[in-house]
VOBA-1610 file (N, C-alpha, C; in pm, whole numbers, padded with zeros to 5 digits, always signed):
BEGIN
Met-09695-04082+10535Met-09799-04150+10432Met-09777-04171+10302Ser-09831-04268+10235Ser-09805-04266+10078Ser-10009-04209+10064Val-09945-04155+09952Val-10109-04092+09839Val-10077-04117+09710Arg-10134-04222+09637Arg-10155-04243+09502Arg-10265-04183+09431Thr-10369-04135+09516Thr-10498-04095+09434Thr-10574-03998+09516Ala-10666-03914+09495Ala-10729-03798+09553Ala-10748-03912+09683Thr-10702-03799+09799Thr-10715-03880+09942Thr-10760-03705+10056Ala-10905-03710+10095Ala-10926-03624+10221Ala-10843-03660+10324Ala-10773-03594+10399Ala-10680-03636+10500Ala-10767-03534+10625Ile-10839-03619+10709Ile-10880-03554+10839Ile-10818-03582+10936Asp-10816-03407+10955Asp-10697-03382+11090Asp-10816-03356+11215Leu-10801-03458+11335Leu-10928-03460+11429Leu-10866-03327+11542Gln-10735-03329+11517Gln-10629-03231+11633Gln-10704-03088+11606Ala-10750-03081+11481Ala-10791-02917+11410Ala-10948-02909+11449Leu-11003-03024+11428Leu-11125-03029+11509Leu-11147-02961+11638Ala-11072-03049+11710Ala-11079-02995+11863Ala-10976-02856+11883His-10896-02827+11828His-10844-02708+11833His-10973-02541+11766Asn-11060-02631+11640Asn-11126-02532+11664Asn-11224-02478+11744Val-11273-02635+11814Val-11442-02643+11922Val-11333-02547+12036Thr-11212-02538+12045Thr-11142-02457+12188Thr-11170-02286+12086Gln-11128-02268+11992Gln-11161-02145+11999Gln-11293-02097+11978Ile-11380-02188+11933Ile-11520-02110+11932Ile-11551-02093+12098Lys-11545-02159+12164Lys-11531-02179+12335Lys-11537-02032+12358Gln-11337-01966+12310Gln-11299-01862+12331Gln-11398-01749+12308Leu-11444-01766+12192Leu-11543-01653+12078Leu-11664-01645+12187Ala-11712-01751+12242Ala-11852-01705+12285Ala-11827-01887+12438Pro-11759-01807+12511Pro-11759-01832+12650Pro-11877-01868+12770Asp-11989-01815+12719Asp-12117-01821+12761Asp-12195-01912+12715Ser-12213-01941+12632Ser-12308-01978+12475Ser-12220-02133+12485Gln-12376-02227+12512Gln-12382-02403+12499Gln-12325-02382+12312Ile-12294-02492+12267Ile-12255-02529+12100Ile-12361-02645+12060Leu-12386-02560+11960Leu-12454-02684+11863Leu-12404-02740+11726Ala-12331-02833+11740Ala-12210-02827+11617Ala-12340-02867+11499Val-12284-02814+11417Val-12381-02832+11246Val-12286-02966+11185Leu-12399-03065+11158Leu-12310-03217+11088Leu-12376-03230+10962Lys-12466-03140+10939Lys-12514-03157+10820Lys-12421-03196+10720Ala-12460-03243+10572Ala-12447-03279+10442Ala-12301-03354+10455Asn-12333-03486+10571Asn-12213-03562+10584Asn-12058-03479+10652Ala-12103-03371+10781Ala-12072-03290+10817Ala-12015-03254+10713Tyr-12069-03171+10631Tyr-11979-03094+10536Tyr-11904-03104+10437Gly-11901-03308+10408Gly-11809-03354+10320Gly-11691-03413+10392His-11710-03439+10574His-11573-03471+10646His-11607-03593+10705Gly-11718-03644+10721Gly-11768-03806+10756Gly-11874-03781+10839Leu-12032-03767+10895Leu-12070-03735+10946Leu-12072-03855+11069Glu-12002-03954+11059Glu-11992-04065+11229Glu-11857-04032+11278Arg-11790-04031+11190Arg-11651-03969+11245Arg-11616-03867+11311Ile-11695-03751+11274Ile-11761-03595+11341Ile-11752-03616+11411Ala-11907-03718+11471Ala-11979-03670+11576Ala-11895-03775+11661Glu-11818-03877+11640Glu-11750-03907+11765Glu-11620-03887+11813Ala-11559-03755+11718Ala-11476-03724+11750Ala-11511-03568+11849Leu-11611-03529+11804Leu-11708-03417+11880Leu-11787-03494+12011Ala-11815-03569+12042Ala-11809-03630+12118Ala-11753-03613+12261Glu-11648-03585+12236Glu-11537-03629+12365Glu-11484-03448+12337Gln-11584-03385+12285Gln-11521-03218+12314Gln-11661-03183+12438Asp-11670-03037+12430Asp-11775-03064+12530Asp-11840-02891+12416Val-11912-03013+12363Val-12055-02953+12255Val-12161-03018+12364Gly-12280-02929+12305Gly-12387-02943+12408Gly-12481-03040+12272Ala-12532-03009+12164Ala-12580-03078+12053Ala-12541-03063+11915Phe-12576-03190+11836Phe-12562-03195+11716Phe-12725-03146+11625Gly-12700-03092+11516Gly-12740-02990+11428Gly-12745-03067+11262Val-12875-03119+11229Val-12862-03188+11126Val-12961-03130+10981Ala-12940-03165+10917Ala-13043-03145+10810Ala-13198-03205+10821Arg-13157-03364+10794Arg-13254-03436+10767Arg-13283-03564+10874Leu-13343-03619+10867Leu-13410-03698+10972Leu-13358-03868+10924Asp-13290-03882+10834Asp-13205-04001+10778Asp-13042-03987+10843Glu-13028-03796+10853Glu-12883-03811+10917Glu-12906-03856+11023Ala-12979-03739+11129Ala-12991-03825+11296Ala-13044-03985+11294Leu-13112-04006+11241Leu-13123-04156+11294Leu-12986-04268+11317Ala-12901-04173+11160Ala-12776-04282+11165Ala-12673-04251+11240Leu-12696-04100+11318Leu-12584-04083+11431Leu-12661-04120+11569Arg-12786-04159+11551Arg-12870-04274+11693Arg-12812-04398+11658Ala-12751-04462+11522Ala-12744-04568+11515Ala-12584-04615+11479Cys-12481-04473+11507Cys-12408-04569+11542Cys-12324-04503+11729Gly-12461-04478+11785Gly-12437-04485+11942Gly-12415-04308+11932Val-12451-04296+11867Val-12428-04089+11942Val-12580-04083+12075Val-12536-04013+12146Val-12667-04036+12254Val-12667-03864+12316Lys-12655-03783+12255Lys-12622-03655+12302Lys-12778-03598+12190Pro-12784-03448+12240Pro-12930-03428+12165Pro-12884-03427+11994Ile-12978-03434+11962Ile-12990-03412+11782Ile-13095-03329+11744Val-13068-03210+11701Val-13174-03101+11644Val-13160-03111+11510Leu-13330-03148+11489Leu-13340-03182+11292Leu-13362-03002+11277Met-13272-02930+11187Met-13252-02786+11208Met-13381-02736+11089Glu-13439-02846+10987Glu-13515-02832+10901Glu-13676-02847+10989Gly-13653-02948+11103Gly-13751-02977+11121Gly-13830-03131+11094Phe-13926-03206+11110Phe-13968-03305+10981Phe-14051-03239+10949Phe-14037-03337+10820Phe-14103-03326+10715Phe-14296-03383+10679Ser-14322-03456+10782Ser-14449-03548+10751Ser-14481-03606+10802Pro-14621-03598+10894Pro-14617-03653+11046Pro-14603-03764+11050Gln-14574-03824+10929Gln-14522-04024+10962Gln-14401-03989+11007Glu-14349-03936+11026Glu-14165-03873+11110Glu-14219-03860+11262Leu-14309-03783+11265Leu-14298-03802+11432Leu-14287-03931+11535Pro-14345-03992+11495Pro-14268-04127+11594Pro-14145-04152+11613Leu-14100-04128+11473Leu-13969-04175+11472Leu-13833-04064+11566Leu-13931-03964+11581Leu-13840-03878+11648Leu-13920-03864+11821Asp-13993-03900+11808Asp-14015-03947+11957Asp-13992-04057+12006Val-13958-04158+11927Val-13811-04309+11960Val-13707-04303+12036Asn-13657-04190+11905Asn-13519-04152+11915Asn-13474-04027+12011Ser-13533-03953+12026Ser-13554-03806+12133Ser-13497-03751+12046Leu-13543-03733+11910Leu-13479-03607+11870Leu-13561-03490+11886His-13506-03385+11837His-13538-03256+11884His-13617-03205+11716Thr-13692-03106+11713Thr-13733-03063+11606Thr-13729-02930+11608Val-13712-02853+11472Val-13734-02709+11489Val-13882-02704+11436Ile-13938-02609+11455Ile-14093-02613+11413Ile-14058-02449+11376His-14123-02411+11191His-14082-02356+11146His-14238-02262+11042Asn-14329-02373+11028Asn-14478-02319+10944Asn-14578-02408+11044Gln-14688-02367+11047Gln-14832-02419+11050Gln-14853-02530+11037Glu-14805-02648+10952Glu-14849-02770+10930Glu-14737-02832+10990Gln-14679-02782+11045Gln-14582-02863+11123Gln-14613-02846+11271Leu-14630-02727+11321Leu-14693-02723+11447Leu-14852-02805+11448Asp-14941-02820+11318Asp-15114-02837+11346Asp-15048-03047+11369Ala-14943-03048+11293Ala-14945-03204+11311Ala-14849-03273+11436Leu-14801-03171+11474Leu-14747-03202+11671Leu-14843-03190+11737Leu-14934-03104+11712Leu-15069-03088+11832Leu-15146-03227+11817Val-15157-03268+11728Val-15251-03393+11711Val-15178-03507+11729Ala-15095-03512+11699Ala-14989-03633+11714Ala-15043-03725+11856Asn-15038-03862+11872Asn-14985-03932+11990Asn-14916-03963+11998Leu-14806-03943+12047Leu-14667-03996+12089Leu-14653-03996+12267Gln-14571-04080+12301Gln-14544-04170+12394Gln-14430-04082+12491Thr-14369-03986+12436Thr-14311-03883+12543Thr-14299-03752+12497Pro-14339-03648+12527Pro-14336-03476+12469Pro-14194-03505+12379Ile-14181-03406+12258Ile-14010-03365+12198Ile-14007-03229+12243Lys-13891-03240+12236Lys-13768-03075+12245Lys-13833-03024+12142Val-13886-02912+12101Val-13875-02788+12008Val-13787-02694+12002Trp-13827-02658+11919Trp-13668-02530+11879Trp-13755-02418+11781Leu-13827-02323+11818Leu-13903-02240+11750Leu-13840-02145+11698Lys-13886-02158+11550Lys-13791-02070+11483Lys-13850-01949+11387Val-13869-01799+11423Val-13903-01723+11361Val-13827-01651+11264Asp-13891-01576+11130Asp-13802-01518+11044Asp-13791-01392+11089Thr-13683-01343+11123Thr-13691-01192+11134Thr-13605-01110+11038Gly-13585-01165+10925Gly-13552-01143+10815Gly-13458-01211+10691Met-13439-01333+10725Met-13351-01427+10628Met-13459-01446+10503His-13632-01476+10534His-13693-01496+10448His-13741-01625+10366Arg-13642-01713+10448Arg-13672-01862+10412Arg-13751-01965+10463Leu-13664-02009+10589Leu-13744-02101+10727Leu-13801-01972+10821Gly-13926-02025+10911Gly-13938-01932+11017Gly-14063-01901+11002Val-14176-01886+11127Val-14310-01852+11138Val-14284-01700+11147Glu-14385-01635+11069Glu-14365-01469+11047Glu-14399-01415+11220Pro-14315-01313+11249Pro-14315-01226+11360Pro-14518-01202+11447Ala-14586-01195+11321Ala-14703-01166+11417Ala-14740-01305+11425Gln-14707-01411+11395Gln-14751-01530+11448Gln-14658-01562+11555Phe-14548-01486+11563Phe-14474-01591+11668Phe-14515-01659+11813His-14567-01525+11913His-14652-01550+12019His-14750-01696+12055Asp-14823-01670+11916Asp-14917-01755+11892Asp-14907-01865+11919Phe-14792-01893+11795Phe-14711-02030+11778Phe-14649-02087+11893Tyr-14556-02010+11992Tyr-14513-02062+12105Tyr-14643-02094+12251Gln-14708-02027+12222Gln-14870-02023+12320Gln-14918-02175+12278Ala-14920-02204+12197Ala-15026-02336+12157Ala-14869-02434+12136Leu-14783-02434+12141Leu-14666-02516+12191Leu-14641-02529+12342Lys-14646-02470+12378Lys-14692-02419+12555Lys-14770-02525+12620Ala-14867-02503+12537Ala-15030-02534+12588Ala-15051-02757+12530Ser-14940-02782+12476Ser-14963-02908+12430Ser-14855-03005+12529Pro-14984-03096+12524Pro-14846-03261+12665Pro-14775-03326+12542Asn-14762-03274+12408Asn-14684-03335+12313Asn-14512-03250+12312Val-14555-03129+12397Val-14414-03067+12396Val-14371-03037+12486Gln-14200-03055+12527Gln-14126-03078+12636Gln-14184-02891+12684Asp-14164-02821+12781Asp-14151-02713+12862Asp-14026-02602+12840Asp-13942-02684+12822Asp-13804-02582+12778Asp-13782-02599+12616Ile-13858-02509+12536Ile-13859-02457+12398Ile-13809-02369+12370Val-13673-02321+12267Val-13568-02278+12246Val-13662-02178+12098Leu-13586-02049+12123Leu-13623-01989+12012Leu-13500-01934+11954Met-13502-01918+11860Met-13375-01938+11756Met-13448-01847+11634Ser-13336-01822+11528Ser-13347-01708+11376Ser-13273-01754+11330His-13250-01698+11162His-13128-01719+11169His-13099-01618+11050Leu-12941-01551+11056Leu-12892-01410+11008Leu-12871-01461+10882Ser-12925-01351+10818Ser-12855-01384+10635Ser-12726-01315+10648Cys-12658-01239+10664Cys-12552-01129+10657Cys-12436-01125+10760Ala-12443-01223+10823Ala-12336-01216+10925Ala-12193-01200+10886Asp-12185-01236+10764Asp-12042-01222+10742Asp-12004-01094+10662Asp-12075-01018+10655Asp-12051-00876+10646Asp-12049-00794+10751Val-11954-00743+10821Val-11933-00685+10903Val-12039-00522+10886Lys-11993-00483+10738Lys-12057-00353+10713Lys-12189-00351+10675Ser-12277-00482+10709Ser-12425-00459+10643Ser-12475-00394+10779Asp-12621-00388+10722Asp-12706-00329+10864Asp-12840-00461+10892His-12760-00559+10811His-12934-00627+10832His-12907-00706+10994Thr-12767-00758+11008Thr-12735-00822+11158Thr-12825-00759+11283Pro-12756-00607+11271Pro-12806-00535+11401Pro-12992-00522+11360Thr-13043-00509+11277Thr-13177-00546+11259Thr-13241-00665+11278Gln-13178-00759+11249Gln-13223-00863+11239Gln-13259-00900+11442Leu-13102-00892+11471Leu-13088-00924+11611Leu-13174-00800+11686Gly-13225-00671+11646Gly-13339-00630+11731Gly-13486-00660+11701Leu-13498-00709+11652Leu-13623-00850+11568Leu-13622-00912+11685Phe-13582-00963+11680Phe-13555-01111+11757Phe-13542-01053+11901Thr-13462-00997+11939Thr-13498-00942+12087Thr-13626-00934+12110Ala-13703-00792+12044Ala-13814-00736+12041Ala-13933-00892+12085Leu-13918-00961+12018Leu-14059-01089+12010Leu-13979-01141+12089Thr-13854-01156+12158Thr-13830-01264+12284Thr-13850-01223+12367Glu-13806-01116+12395Glu-13766-00993+12598Glu-13961-01042+12624Lys-14041-00999+12595Lys-14157-01076+12662Lys-14180-01199+12740Leu-14160-01322+12615Leu-14182-01401+12624Leu-14029-01480+12779Ala-13931-01399+12762Ala-13808-01443+12842Ala-13849-01345+12967Ser-13929-01276+12980Ser-13930-01186+13145Ser-14052-01285+13173Gln-14136-01377+13124Gln-14223-01520+13175Gln-14137-01573+13220Gln-14052-01615+13163Gln-13942-01745+13213Gln-13823-01737+13155Arg-13735-01849+13224Arg-13611-01788+13156Arg-13605-01897+13042Leu-13565-01865+12907Leu-13581-01947+12805Leu-13460-01922+12743Gln-13435-02053+12658Gln-13300-02040+12617Gln-13316-02015+12458Lys-13209-01912+12381Lys-13223-01833+12278Lys-13106-01877+12178Thr-13090-01856+12054Thr-13013-01897+11947Thr-13022-01834+11841Leu-12903-01766+11783Leu-12919-01683+11654Leu-12803-01696+11587Ala-12653-01731+11678Ala-12536-01694+11589Ala-12525-01805+11540Asn-12424-01762+11375Asn-12421-01912+11286Asn-12273-01914+11317Ser-12154-01928+11204Ser-12029-01955+11253Ser-11982-01817+11212Ala-12032-01711+11099Ala-12011-01558+11085Ala-12027-01442+11261Ala-12164-01528+11294Ala-12160-01410+11382Ala-12114-01447+11549Ile-12064-01566+11515Ile-11946-01598+11660Ile-11832-01511+11666Cys-11787-01537+11513Cys-11650-01419+11524Cys-11697-01293+11472Ala-11795-01208+11476Ala-11828-01093+11409Ala-11897-01011+11554Trp-11982-01090+11588Trp-12156-01012+11647Trp-12149-01120+11760Pro-12075-01050+11855Pro-12095-01097+11997Pro-12247-01067+12070Ala-12314-01000+12040Ala-12393-00966+12062Ala-12534-01073+12037Thr-12481-01139+11945Thr-12620-01275+11880Thr-12567-01414+11919His-12458-01390+12070His-12387-01566+12110His-12547-01599+12189Leu-12586-01490+12293Leu-12675-01564+12354Leu-12623-01725+12409Asp-12774-01828+12422Asp-12797-01932+12527Asp-12672-02069+12393Trp-12735-02040+12312Trp-12659-02160+12212Trp-12548-02046+12071Val-12471-02075+12031Val-12420-02102+11893Val-12425-02202+11843Arg-12443-02186+11706Arg-12460-02303+11598Arg-12348-02297+11484Pro-12229-02331+11554Pro-12141-02313+11444Pro-12133-02442+11299Gly-12088-02448+11190Gly-12102-02544+11080Gly-11973-02453+11009Leu-11928-02381+10943Leu-11815-02390+10860Leu-11695-02377+10953Met-11688-02306+10997Met-11544-02254+11068Met-11539-02351+11191Leu-11613-02468+11210Leu-11615-02611+11298Leu-11495-02643+11231Tyr-11517-02676+11083Tyr-11435-02736+11004Tyr-11294-02669+10917Gly-11290-02566+11026Gly-11137-02476+11005Gly-11132-02370+10834Val-11254-02339+10784Val-11273-02287+10706Val-11359-02103+10736Ser-11312-02015+10711Ser-11326-01898+10716Ser-11486-01851+10700Pro-11554-01838+10805Pro-11692-01825+10715Pro-11713-01619+10701Met-11590-01584+10735Met-11588-01403+10681Met-11571-01379+10533Leu-11644-01233+10455Leu-11600-01197+10391Leu-11426-01107+10381Asp-11398-01104+10458Asp-11262-01021+10513Asp-11164-01098+10552Lys-11190-01196+10606Lys-11068-01263+10742Lys-11077-01390+10632Thr-10930-01470+10661Thr-10857-01574+10641Thr-10920-01635+10802Ala-10886-01805+10718Ala-10868-01885+10849Ala-10809-01905+10945Glu-10734-01849+10875Glu-10555-01824+11015Glu-10528-01659+11074Gln-10617-01576+11013Gln-10640-01427+11098Gln-10782-01508+11209Leu-10869-01607+11170Leu-10941-01604+11249Leu-10893-01730+11406Ser-10764-01757+11385Ser-10694-01862+11436Ser-10792-01968+11425Ile-10843-02082+11309Ile-10922-02209+11286Ile-10793-02261+11207Gln-10804-02371+11232Gln-10733-02476+11141Gln-10796-02549+11058Pro-10759-02566+10928Pro-10840-02670+10838Pro-10855-02823+10906Val-10964-02858+10831Val-10964-02999+10928Val-10966-03089+10782Met-10983-03068+10683Met-10951-03149+10531Met-10869-03094+10455Thr-10750-03152+10448Thr-10684-03107+10367Thr-10711-03232+10222Leu-10728-03178+10098Leu-10727-03255+10031Leu-10614-03281+09891Lys-10592-03405+09871Lys-10412-03392+09794Lys-10441-03558+09735Ser-10415-03556+09615Ser-10350-03632+09542Ser-10195-03663+09517Ser-10139-03737+09379Ser-10017-03771+09369Ser-10007-03705+09242Leu-09866-03640+09177Leu-09817-03668+09055Leu-09790-03763+08951Ile-09862-03776+08877Ile-09885-03959+08814Ile-09803-03925+08666Ala-09787-03848+08609Ala-09728-03811+08502Ala-09679-03654+08462Lys-09587-03654+08405Lys-09463-03531+08340Lys-09428-03516+08241Arg-09408-03397+08167Arg-09353-03406+08059Arg-09338-03290+08003Phe-09194-03248+07897Phe-09159-03156+07857Phe-09283-03093+07764Ile-09262-02975+07742Ile-09371-02949+07634Ile-09301-02804+07575Lys-09339-02733+07427Lys-09272-02651+07377Lys-09338-02545+07379Lys-09303-02432+07404Lys-09398-02310+07345Lys-09471-02313+07215Gly-09588-02274+07260Gly-09704-02277+07142Gly-09794-02475+07160Glu-09741-02518+07217Glu-09801-02629+07239Glu-09942-02658+07349Ser-10080-02708+07306Ser-10165-02674+07404Ser-10133-02820+07448Val-10261-02815+07572Val-10301-02895+07699Val-10412-02969+07709Gly-10453-03051+07716Gly-10565-03067+07771Gly-10700-03091+07642Tyr-10839-03075+07661Tyr-10904-03067+07598Tyr-10928-02929+07492Gly-11030-02932+07431Gly-11038-02796+07320Gly-10922-02700+07382Ala-10784-02787+07357Ala-10671-02707+07355Ala-10716-02624+07453Ala-10746-02576+07556Ala-10802-02455+07628Ala-10692-02367+07687Trp-10570-02383+07693Trp-10436-02347+07769Trp-10311-02409+07651Thr-10268-02265+07579Thr-10165-02307+07516Thr-09999-02253+07583Ala-09910-02313+07580Ala-09799-02277+07656Ala-09716-02166+07619Glu-09693-02043+07666Glu-09607-01940+07584Glu-09481-01935+07617Lys-09446-02027+07705Lys-09298-02093+07648Lys-09264-02259+07708Asp-09160-02308+07663Asp-09129-02398+07727Asp-09144-02421+07806Thr-09205-02560+07889Thr-09233-02536+08018Thr-09216-02722+08038His-09258-02748+08161His-09335-02914+08227His-09393-02904+08305Ile-09475-03016+08201Ile-09624-02985+08219Ile-09630-03142+08383Gly-09685-03093+08498Gly-09755-03246+08554Gly-09910-03251+08523Val-09917-03388+08556Val-10064-03443+08558Val-10086-03525+08750Ile-10188-03442+08763Ile-10215-03515+08866Ile-10358-03581+08874Ala-10350-03724+08998Ala-10452-03819+08954Ala-10581-03742+09085Ile-10670-03649+08994Ile-10783-03606+09036Ile-10867-03502+08949Gly-11015-03503+08972Gly-11027-03455+08885Gly-11191-03389+08898Tyr-11282-03379+08833Tyr-11418-03326+08873Tyr-11488-03514+08921Gly-11456-03604+08932Gly-11479-03710+08928Gly-11514-03718+09136Asp-11406-03679+09174Asp-11364-03673+09269Asp-11419-03564+09361Gly-11475-03437+09306Gly-11547-03369+09350Gly-11428-03172+09287Tyr-11346-03218+09239Tyr-11258-03108+09213Tyr-11321-02993+09116Pro-11345-02911+09127Pro-11443-02826+09071Pro-11381-02817+08883Arg-11491-02841+08803Arg-11459-02898+08667Arg-11433-02775+08637His-11488-02651+08685His-11502-02492+08656His-11343-02391+08687Ala-11261-02483+08741Ala-11171-02375+08820Ala-11041-02361+08688Pro-11036-02191+08663Pro-10950-02192+08572Pro-10832-02143+08540Asn-10748-02150+08446Asn-10604-02120+08422Asn-10596-02046+08519Gly-10470-02082+08617Gly-10402-02038+08780Gly-10469-02054+08827Thr-10551-02150+08914Thr-10641-02176+08985Thr-10466-02253+09073Pro-10409-02217+09173Pro-10322-02271+09281Pro-10301-02391+09301Val-10205-02468+09307Val-10203-02623+09364Val-10128-02601+09429Leu-10038-02686+09526Leu-09925-02713+09614Leu-09854-02786+09569Ile-09723-02821+09519Ile-09656-02927+09513Ile-09501-02922+09561Asn-09461-02947+09653Asn-09298-02948+09702Asn-09297-02806+09725Gly-09350-02779+09828Gly-09412-02669+09904Gly-09380-02531+09805Arg-09418-02548+09613Arg-09442-02410+09631Arg-09573-02443+09522Arg-09655-02261+09535Arg-09756-02329+09431Arg-09702-02360+09279Val-09764-02441+09194Val-09815-02428+09044Val-09931-02398+08997Pro-09967-02333+08890Pro-10080-02330+08829Pro-10126-02423+08740Leu-10272-02457+08776Leu-10357-02516+08718Leu-10345-02466+08552Val-10372-02575+08454Val-10312-02510+08339Val-10448-02629+08240Gly-10505-02584+08163Gly-10622-02653+08089Gly-10698-02713+08175Arg-10822-02767+08121Arg-10931-02768+08150Arg-10969-02911+08225Val-11021-02860+08349Val-11033-03012+08494Val-11122-03134+08389Ser-11000-03252+08387Ser-11109-03340+08338Ser-11172-03450+08467Met-11243-03560+08399Met-11284-03608+08549Met-11159-03709+08649Asp-11098-03687+08549Asp-11021-03789+08685Asp-10848-03743+08695Met-10815-03612+08582Met-10686-03596+08591Met-10699-03414+08623Ile-10635-03339+08657Ile-10540-03225+08611Ile-10439-03203+08566Asn-10413-03080+08494Asn-10271-03036+08443Asn-10192-02930+08524Val-10091-02914+08579Val-10038-02795+08627Val-09907-02738+08572Asp-09864-02619+08553Asp-09761-02599+08517Asp-09622-02604+08572Leu-09579-02701+08603Leu-09448-02705+08696Leu-09354-02621+08665Gly-09340-02575+08509Gly-09191-02463+08486Gly-09069-02588+08446Gly-08950-02494+08432Gly-08848-02529+08375Gly-08819-02547+08254Ala-08749-02425+08201Ala-08729-02427+08077Ala-08660-02512+07985Ala-08597-02586+08014Ala-08503-02694+07998Ala-08551-02835+08074Gln-08521-02909+07963Gln-08594-03056+08016Gln-08538-03095+08146Gly-08397-03060+08153Gly-08344-03122+08319Gly-08357-03010+08447Glu-08400-02909+08421Glu-08475-02837+08543Glu-08581-02852+08593Cys-08672-02959+08610Cys-08762-02967+08659Cys-08746-03111+08764His-08739-03078+08910His-08717-03155+09008His-08852-03228+09069Asp-08916-03203+09026Asp-09065-03285+09078Asp-09103-03435+09034Asn-09112-03529+09104Asn-09087-03668+09062Asn-09222-03713+09056Ile-09259-03777+09002Ile-09413-03862+08965Ile-09384-03938+09108Gly-09507-03957+09159Gly-09548-03969+09312Gly-09545-03882+09439Asp-09516-03767+09368Asp-09486-03627+09439Asp-09640-03586+09461Ile-09635-03578+09620Ile-09739-03510+09693Ile-09815-03366+09666Ala-09952-03379+09589Ala-09992-03229+09534Ala-10105-03199+09628Thr-10076-03065+09726Thr-10218-03034+09766Thr-10325-02991+09721Leu-10465-02988+09723Leu-10547-02880+09633Leu-10627-02784+09688Trp-10609-02797+09870Trp-10655-02748+09891Trp-10653-02813+10063Gly-10608-02704+10166Gly-10660-02752+10297Gly-10544-02686+10361Glu-10402-02749+10439Glu-10309-02717+10484Glu-10184-02644+10379Gly-10205-02524+10444Gly-10102-02443+10310Gly-10123-02397+10189Leu-10294-02398+10186Leu-10350-02382+10090Leu-10500-02347+10112Gly-10565-02250+10195Gly-10699-02205+10189Gly-10819-02234+10115Ile-10885-02326+10149Ile-10990-02357+10051Ile-11131-02290+10015Glu-11115-02161+10047Glu-11117-02000+10054Glu-11067-01955+09934Glu-10929-01957+09901Glu-10886-01945+09769Glu-10887-01992+09652Ile-10928-02116+09682Ile-10956-02207+09572Ile-11102-02178+09510Ala-11201-02137+09631Ala-11327-02162+09585Ala-11372-01986+09546Gln-11261-01902+09536Gln-11276-01745+09486Gln-11204-01813+09342Trp-11108-01873+09334Trp-11078-01891+09212Trp-11192-01936+09110Ala-11266-02083+09161Ala-11358-02159+09132Ala-11497-02061+09121Thr-11502-01941+09142Thr-11671-01852+09158Thr-11740-01958+09219Thr-11731-02026+09333Thr-11841-02057+09402Thr-11774-02068+09557Ile-11834-02115+09642Ile-11844-02113+09753Ile-11703-02226+09847Pro-11642-02238+09973Pro-11612-02347+10022Pro-11716-02480+10041Tyr-11866-02378+10125Tyr-11992-02503+10150Tyr-11941-02624+09984Glu-11987-02586+09909Glu-11987-02667+09796Glu-11877-02731+09765Leu-11727-02678+09767Leu-11670-02752+09740Leu-11614-02869+09856Leu-11673-02847+09961Leu-11653-02973+10086Leu-11740-03016+10062Cys-11872-03014+09995Cys-12022-03099+09988Cys-12017-03177+09884Asn-11905-03163+09766Asn-11890-03206+09660Asn-11808-03325+09681Ile-11717-03328+09762Ile-11625-03482+09761Ile-11720-03579+09747Thr-11666-03674+09644Thr-11740-03785+09606Thr-11674-03900+09677Arg-11751-04026+09696Arg-11745-04129+09756Arg-11610-04207+09716Arg-11563-04193+09612Arg-11438-04250+09574Arg-11279-04172+09602Val-11338-04038+09673Val-11184-04005+09742Val-11168-04063+09871Asn-11121-04125+09896Asn-10994-04195+10040Asn-11033-04094+10115Met-11083-04120+10237Met-11064-04055+10348Met-10946-04147+10496Thr-10873-04043+10521Thr-10760-04124+10616Thr-10796-04007+10746Val-10777-04072+10824Val-10801-03957+10974Val-10681-03943+11079Ser-10641-03888+11114Ser-10537-03861+11240Ser-10558-03735+11321Ser-10529-03830+11436Ser-10593-03735+11558Ser-10470-03729+11670
//
C-alpha cells in the first residue's frame, strides 16, 4: 500500500483477535464493547460493523449522538448511554430507538419516573463505590433501585454497575475495596432475584478476575493497547488495531552544530542526515513529543529531533557521510502501532494512549484491512 500522507491503518483481524482474548480472560461474562469518542479514534461505524460479527452483547457510548449514529448505520445490538441522558427531552429518543440508559443521579431518576413513554426503557443503575465521579451514593442505592423497579417506565431487568478507579495498578487496594462495597450493596438485591452486574473495565478484565461478573466493559484493550501500568500489549497478547503511518518527504545532510526546526530546539552533535516526515500536530501527532521520541523507518528506530510542527516532524536518520544514508524519499514511517507500541509514544509525550488515539484528526486518511 502506498502511503503519502498521514494514514491510520485499521486492522480488523487484530480487533477480532482482541475480542477472542477478552473472551478467554472472562469466559463467563458478556461483552459490552465501548465505542465512545469515535471508537477511540478508530471510526465508530466501521468498528461497530466489524464487532457485529463478533460475539459482543452490547455497545457502550458516551453521548446520545453516538448512539443515534450507530442506529442510523443499521446497528441493532443493544446500545448503552454510559453517561445516561442529559435532559428529559432526550427520553423520547431513547424510547423510539430502544436505547439503554445509565442512571447515576437524582435528576435522571426524577425525569424518568414522570416521563410519558410508549415502552419501558432498560436501565443500568450506577453506584459510586469510590471513583467519586458518576454514580448514586451508596446510602441511596437501594432507594433508587426500588423506585426504578416500581416504575412502568423501566424494564424489570435492571443492571447494577459501578466503575473502578485504580484497576490498572495491581498493587493498589482501591479495587478490592470497591469490589467489597459493590458486593455488599448488591448481594441483598441479588438474593431477591437474579440481577446482572458489571464492574470490570479493560484493566480489571486483565488483572482482577473477581470483578468480571455478568458483563465486562472493554475499551482500550479492545483496540490493542495495554490498560495496565506494568504490562505491554504484547505481554497481554493483544494486537494494535491502529497503525499510524506517513512517508518520508525529504532528507538532507547537515553538519555538526547546525540546528533543525522552529526555535533551533535541536542542534546536531555530529554530521548526520535529517528526514522530514509528513505528519504533525495538525494530524494529531503530539506537539509536545520531545527529542528522542522513536519513529520506525525501514525496520529501525530513529529519534525525533526538533519541534513537532503542524504538518511535519524531523528525525535523525544517521549516517556521518553524505553517501551513508540508505533511506529514500517515499519510505514509510510508523509513528505508532505495529512494531512500535503507542504506550511507549505516550510515555515519551507525557500523556496517555487514550489521548493520542482520540486526537487523530479528520485529515488523516483511514484505511481498513480485514
